[in-house]
C-alpha positions in Angstrom: -27.9 -35.9 -84.9 -26.6 -33.2 -85.9 -23.2 -32.2 -84.5 -23.7 -28.4 -83.2 -27.1 -29.7 -81.7 -24.9 -32.7 -80.0 -22.7 -29.9 -78.2 -25.6 -27.5 -77.3 -27.5 -30.5 -75.7 -24.0 -31.2 -73.7 -23.5 -28.0 -72.6 -26.8 -27.6 -71.2 -26.7 -31.1 -69.3 -23.5 -29.7 -67.4 -25.4 -26.3 -66.6 -28.1 -28.4 -65.6 -25.8 -30.8 -63.4 -23.3 -27.5 -61.8 -27.6 -25.9 -60.7 -28.8 -29.3 -59.3 -25.2 -30.1 -58.1 -25.6 -26.4 -55.9 -29.3 -26.6 -54.6 -28.0 -29.4 -53.2 -25.5 -27.1 -51.0 -27.7 -25.2 -50.4 -30.2 -27.3 -48.7 -27.5 -28.7 -46.8 -25.9 -26.1 -44.7 -27.7 -23.6 -45.1 -31.3 -24.9 -44.5 -31.0 -26.4 -41.8 -32.6 -24.8 -38.9 -30.9 -24.0 -35.8 -32.5 -24.8 -32.4 -34.1 -21.7 -30.5 -32.3 -20.5 -27.6 -29.0 -22.1 -29.3 -25.6 -19.3 -28.3 -23.5 -19.7 -31.8 -21.2 -17.5 -29.7 -20.2 -20.2 -26.9 -16.9 -21.4 -28.0 -15.5 -18.1 -27.2 -12.8 -18.5 -30.1 -11.8 -21.8 -28.6 -10.5 -20.1 -25.0 -12.0 -21.0 -21.3 -11.8 -19.1 -18.9 -10.6 -19.6 -15.1 -11.9 -21.0 -11.8 -12.5 -18.1 -10.6 -15.3 -18.8 -7.6 -12.8 -18.6 -5.0 -11.1 -15.4 -5.8 -14.4 -13.5 -4.5 -15.3 -12.6 -9.0 -12.3 -10.0 -8.5 -11.3 -11.4 -12.6 -14.0 -11.5 -14.6 -13.2 -11.4 -18.2 -16.2 -8.7 -18.1 -14.9 -5.3 -19.8 -18.3 -3.7 -18.9 -19.8 -2.5 -15.7 -21.4 -5.1 -13.6 -24.8 -4.0 -11.8 -26.5 -7.1 -9.5 -24.4 -9.7 -12.0 -25.8 -7.9 -15.7 -23.5 -6.1 -17.8 -24.5 -2.3 -17.7 -26.1 -0.5 -20.8 -27.2 -3.8 -22.2 -30.5 -1.9 -23.1 -29.3 1.4 -24.3 -29.4 3.1 -20.7 -26.8 4.6 -18.5 -26.0 2.6 -15.3 -27.3 4.9 -12.1 -23.6 6.5 -11.4 -23.0 7.2 -7.7 -20.8 10.1 -7.2 -20.0 8.6 -3.7 -18.1 4.9 -4.1 -20.7 2.6 -3.3 -19.6 -1.0 -4.5 -21.7 -0.2 -7.9 -20.8 2.2 -10.7 -19.0 4.7 -9.4 -18.2 8.7 -10.8 -14.7 8.7 -11.2 -14.3 12.7 -12.0 -11.1 13.8 -14.1 -8.9 16.3 -12.3 -6.2 16.9 -14.2 -6.1 16.2 -18.3 -2.4 14.4 -18.2 -0.4 13.5 -15.3 2.7 12.0 -14.6 4.0 10.1 -11.2 1.1 12.0 -8.9 1.5 11.6 -5.4 -0.2 13.2 -2.3 1.9 14.7 0.4 1.9 13.4 3.6 0.9 16.7 4.9 -1.6 17.6 2.8 -4.5 16.8 1.0 -3.8 18.3 -2.7 -2.3 15.6 -4.8 1.0 17.4 -6.4 1.5 15.7 -9.9 4.1 16.5 -13.5 2.3 17.7 -16.4 3.8 16.3 -19.2 2.0 18.6 -22.0 4.0 21.9 -20.3 6.5 20.2 -18.1 5.8 21.7 -15.2 4.8 20.2 -11.4 1.9 21.1 -10.3 -0.2 20.7 -7.2 -3.8 20.5 -7.2 -6.9 20.7 -4.7 -9.2 17.3 -3.8 -11.4 19.7 -5.8 -10.3 20.8 -9.0 -10.5 24.1 -8.4 -7.5 25.3 -7.6 -4.0 24.5 -9.3 -0.8 25.8 -8.6 2.6 25.1 -9.9 5.5 24.0 -7.8 7.9 26.0 -9.8 7.8 27.9 -13.0 11.0 26.2 -14.2 10.0 23.6 -17.3 11.3 20.0 -17.4 9.7 19.0 -20.6 10.3 14.6 -21.3 10.8 13.6 -18.1 10.2 10.0 -18.1 9.7 8.8 -15.1 9.1 10.5 -11.3 10.6 9.8 -7.9 9.2 11.8 -4.5 9.7 12.1 -1.5 7.0 11.7 1.2 6.5 15.4 1.8 6.8 16.1 -2.0 9.3 18.9 -1.6 11.6 16.3 -3.6 11.9 14.4 -6.3 14.1 12.5 -8.6 13.2 13.1 -12.4 14.8 10.6 -15.2 15.1 11.1 -18.6 15.1 9.3 -21.8 18.1 10.0 -22.0 19.2 8.4 -19.1 20.1 11.9 -17.4 18.5 12.2 -13.9 18.4 15.3 -12.1 17.3 16.1 -8.0 14.7 19.2 -8.0 14.4 20.8 -4.2 10.4 22.1 -4.9 11.5 24.9 -1.8 14.5 26.1 -2.6 14.6 26.1 -6.2 17.1 24.1 -6.9 18.9 21.3 -9.2 21.1 18.5 -8.9 22.5 16.5 -11.4 23.1 12.5 -10.6 25.3 10.2 -12.6 23.0 8.2 -15.6 24.7 4.7 -14.0 22.4 5.6 -11.1 18.9 4.0 -10.7 16.3 2.7 -8.3 15.4 5.8 -6.4 14.1 5.8 -2.7 13.7 8.6 -0.8 14.2 8.0 3.2 11.3 9.3 5.3 12.2 12.3 6.5 13.1 13.2 2.9 17.2 14.2 3.8 18.6 10.8 2.4 18.4 9.5 -0.8 18.4 5.3 -1.5 19.1 4.2 -5.3 21.7 1.6 -7.1 24.6 2.9 -9.3 25.4 0.4 -12.4 28.6 0.3 -13.4 29.5 -1.1 -16.8 31.8 -4.4 -14.9 30.0 -5.6 -12.3 32.3 -5.2 -9.6 31.4 -1.7 -10.4 27.6 -2.0 -9.4 26.8 -0.4 -5.9 23.8 -0.4 -3.3 24.4 3.3 -2.3 22.8 5.9 -0.2 23.8 10.1 -0.3 22.2 13.3 0.6 19.1 14.5 -1.1 21.1 16.6 -2.8 23.9 14.2 -4.7 26.3 15.1 -2.1 28.1 12.9 0.3 27.6 8.9 -1.5 28.5 6.5 -0.1 28.2 2.7 -1.1 26.5 0.1 0.9 26.7 -3.3 -0.6 28.1 -4.3 -4.2 26.0 -5.6 -6.2 27.6 -7.6 -8.8 25.6 -9.5 -11.1 22.8 -9.7 -8.9 21.7 -6.0 -9.4 18.4 -6.8 -11.0 16.7 -8.7 -7.7 17.7 -5.6 -5.4 15.2 -3.0 -5.1 15.6 0.4 -3.0 12.8 0.2 -0.3 13.3 2.7 2.4 11.6 1.3 5.9 9.8 3.7 7.8 12.5 3.6 10.8 15.0 4.1 8.3 16.5 0.5 9.8 16.7 -0.9 5.8 16.7 0.6 2.6 16.4 -1.8 0.2 15.4 -5.8 -0.2 17.6 -8.3 -2.4 15.1 -11.4 -3.6 17.6 -13.9 -3.6 16.6 -17.6 -6.2 15.7 -20.2 -3.2 14.4 -23.7 -3.8 11.6 -24.3 -6.2 8.9 -21.0 -7.3 10.4 -18.9 -4.0 13.0 -17.0 -3.4 14.8 -15.5 0.1 14.0 -11.6 1.2 16.9 -10.8 2.3 16.6 -7.2 4.0 19.4 -4.0 3.6 20.4 -2.0 5.8 22.7 1.3 6.6 25.4 0.2 7.8 25.8 -3.7 7.2 22.4 -4.8 10.0 22.4 -8.5 9.9 18.7 -8.6 9.9 16.4 -11.8 9.5 15.2 -12.6 5.9 12.6 -14.6 4.6 11.3 -17.0 2.1 8.1 -16.1 -0.1 5.9 -18.3 -2.3 6.8 -17.2 -5.4 9.4 -15.1 -7.8 8.9 -11.8 -9.2 8.7 -10.0 -5.6 7.5 -6.2 -5.8 7.2 -4.1 -2.0 6.0 -1.6 -0.2 5.9 -0.6 3.5 2.5 0.3 5.4 3.5 4.4 6.3 4.1 3.0 9.7 6.1 0.4 9.0 3.8 -2.4 10.7 3.7 -4.1 7.7 4.8 -4.8 4.1 2.5 -5.1 1.0 3.7 -7.4 -1.7 3.5 -9.5 -5.3 4.8 -12.4 -6.1 4.2 -14.8 -9.3 4.7 -18.9 -9.7 2.9 -21.9 -12.1 0.2 -21.9 -9.1 -1.5 -18.2 -10.4 -0.2 -19.1 -14.2 2.6 -16.2 -13.3 -0.1 -13.5 -12.4 0.5 -11.2 -9.3 -1.0 -12.2 -6.2 -1.2 -10.0 -3.4 0.8 -10.8 0.3 0.9 -8.6 3.2 4.1 -9.9 6.1 4.9 -8.9 9.0 7.1 -5.1 9.1 7.8 -4.7 12.6 11.9 -5.6 14.1 10.5 -7.9 15.7 8.8 -10.2 13.7 10.1 -8.9 10.1 8.7 -11.1 7.4 7.0 -13.6 9.4 2.7 -14.1 9.4 2.6 -14.0 5.5 -1.2 -13.7 4.5 -2.7 -14.3 0.8 -4.7 -12.2 0.2 -6.2 -14.0 -2.7 -6.6 -11.1 -4.9 -4.3 -11.0 -8.5 -3.3 -7.3 -8.9 0.0 -5.1 -9.1 1.6 -3.0 -6.6 1.2 0.3 -7.6 -2.1 -0.2 -8.2 -2.8 -0.4 -4.6 -2.2 3.0 -1.3 -2.4 2.4 2.8 -4.6 5.0 4.4 -4.8 4.9 7.9 -4.5 2.0 10.2 -4.8 -1.4 8.6 -6.5 0.2 5.5 -5.4 -0.4 2.1 -6.6 0.7 -1.8 -5.9 -1.5 -4.9 -7.3 -1.3 -8.2 -7.9 -4.9 -9.7 -8.4 -6.2 -12.6 -11.4 -7.6 -13.9 -9.6 -10.4 -15.8 -5.8 -10.9 -16.0 -4.0 -12.2 -19.0 -1.8 -15.8 -18.1 1.9 -14.3 -17.5 0.8 -11.0 -16.5 3.3 -11.1 -13.8 6.3 -11.6 -16.1 4.9 -9.3 -19.1 3.0 -6.5 -17.5 1.7 -5.0 -20.9 -0.1 -8.1 -21.1 -2.7 -6.3 -18.6 -2.8 -2.9 -19.9 -6.2 -2.1 -20.5 -7.5 -4.6 -18.7 -10.7 -2.3 -16.8 -10.1 -1.9 -12.9 -12.6 -2.8 -10.1 -11.4 -0.8 -6.4 -11.4 -2.9 -3.2 -10.8 -2.1 0.6 -8.9 -4.6 2.3 -8.0 -4.8 5.8 -4.4 -6.2 6.0 -5.1 -7.5 9.3 -8.0 -9.7 9.2 -7.8 -10.5 5.6 -11.4 -9.2 4.2 -12.3 -7.5 1.4 -15.2 -5.0 0.0 -15.7 -3.8 -3.0 -16.2 -0.3 -3.2 -16.4 1.3 -6.5 -16.6 0.3 -10.5 -15.0 4.0 -11.2 -17.1 4.8 -14.5 -17.0 7.9 -16.4 -19.9 10.4 -16.6 -21.1 8.4 -19.5 -21.6 5.4 -18.1 -18.3 3.6 -19.7 -16.3 1.4 -17.6 -12.7 1.6 -19.2 -10.5 2.5 -16.2 -7.2 0.8 -16.4 -5.2 2.3 -12.3 -2.1 2.6 -11.6 -0.1 5.8 -9.3 -3.0 5.3 -6.6 -2.9 7.5 -3.3 -5.8 8.2 -0.6 -6.2 11.4 1.1 -5.1 11.7 4.8 -8.3 12.3 5.6 -9.8 9.1 3.2 -12.4 11.5 1.6 -10.8 10.9 -1.9 -8.9 8.2 -3.6 -6.9 9.4 -6.6 -5.4 7.4 -9.8 -3.5 7.5 -13.3 -5.0 5.9 -16.0 -2.4 4.7 -17.4 -4.5 4.6 -21.2 -5.4 8.7 -21.1 -2.6 9.4 -18.7 -5.7 11.8 -16.6 -5.5 12.0 -13.3 -8.9 11.2 -11.6 -10.5 10.9 -7.6 -12.9 8.8 -6.4 -14.6 10.8 -3.5 -14.6 7.3 -0.4 -18.2 6.9 1.7 
């Protein structure tokens, strides 16, 4: 046979073999029919959602509005958005394009807040139509604001660790040492509790001072335990801070610290990472703790706050959320923004929960009963609000919150 012809036949044979092998692969792997109804996305990237049946469906991994158990907008139509909180999609109206640390004065209904865009403080009416500057003075770059209950004074913290007290009524400013942190105004606004953290452990103190920074008094030495002490003034002004001391297992002993070394009874809570807030009447303390049983997510509890039964009757409210997502209203009513889902470990690293949409619940802290009141939604039907700094008007007609994603201030009308 001609050598050239032989080489041509060999090449043609190899090409035919490659084509045949390719067709075999195609038939084997690409022509197998998929049975009707098969969900090819069931694996969910190898993750398994937790059992949430006993949590009132509060923590679902669903980032869209749920209407009667079905995600809204599945057919491209807008959900029925209610102007009042009725348990379904509810309009969360924007009242300020940018806000920082909003508060509601105990003496009024207009929300006070810091505007980071122009560095001024404002008070805005509930309908958003009236906006008044609390002061002509500008404070660019404020990182954190701690208000007095009547919103006439505030501690302003800046990124360079400088701190000032500003009195909006007197238009006066007072400087605080950079070593101060963790501020809490007394209910009457005349005093301020804080931690003074010197460089050495023997120069770290729980401190109280007048609201202009004068007459500072060291109350308790903190040593190496400063991170477990939180200034938190009680409504009766007897308690100025809590100390979450490590106890056995997954527990902490909560010690209540007074102005004059009073010997208040302590209590033990089931979890760590204790964060708390007093009810306005002082009858209850709302708090969160995390534990291995909750995948280190924060769970909401309430305990007795009255002097004769302080720390007793601890009740698990069965909700995973953060204290700053909750606000007390009149009597035993509590309003909370509850994430639809929390990544395990959110109680250790808060940023794990950033951007997870919230639903709002009304909770009776006496009975523990809770009701879904709103799935906050904008006018386009989008529900992606990550709420913080929740406040409720005195007449309980409006709920305000700041969205962590956009920094905007929103309101929800309550029925």
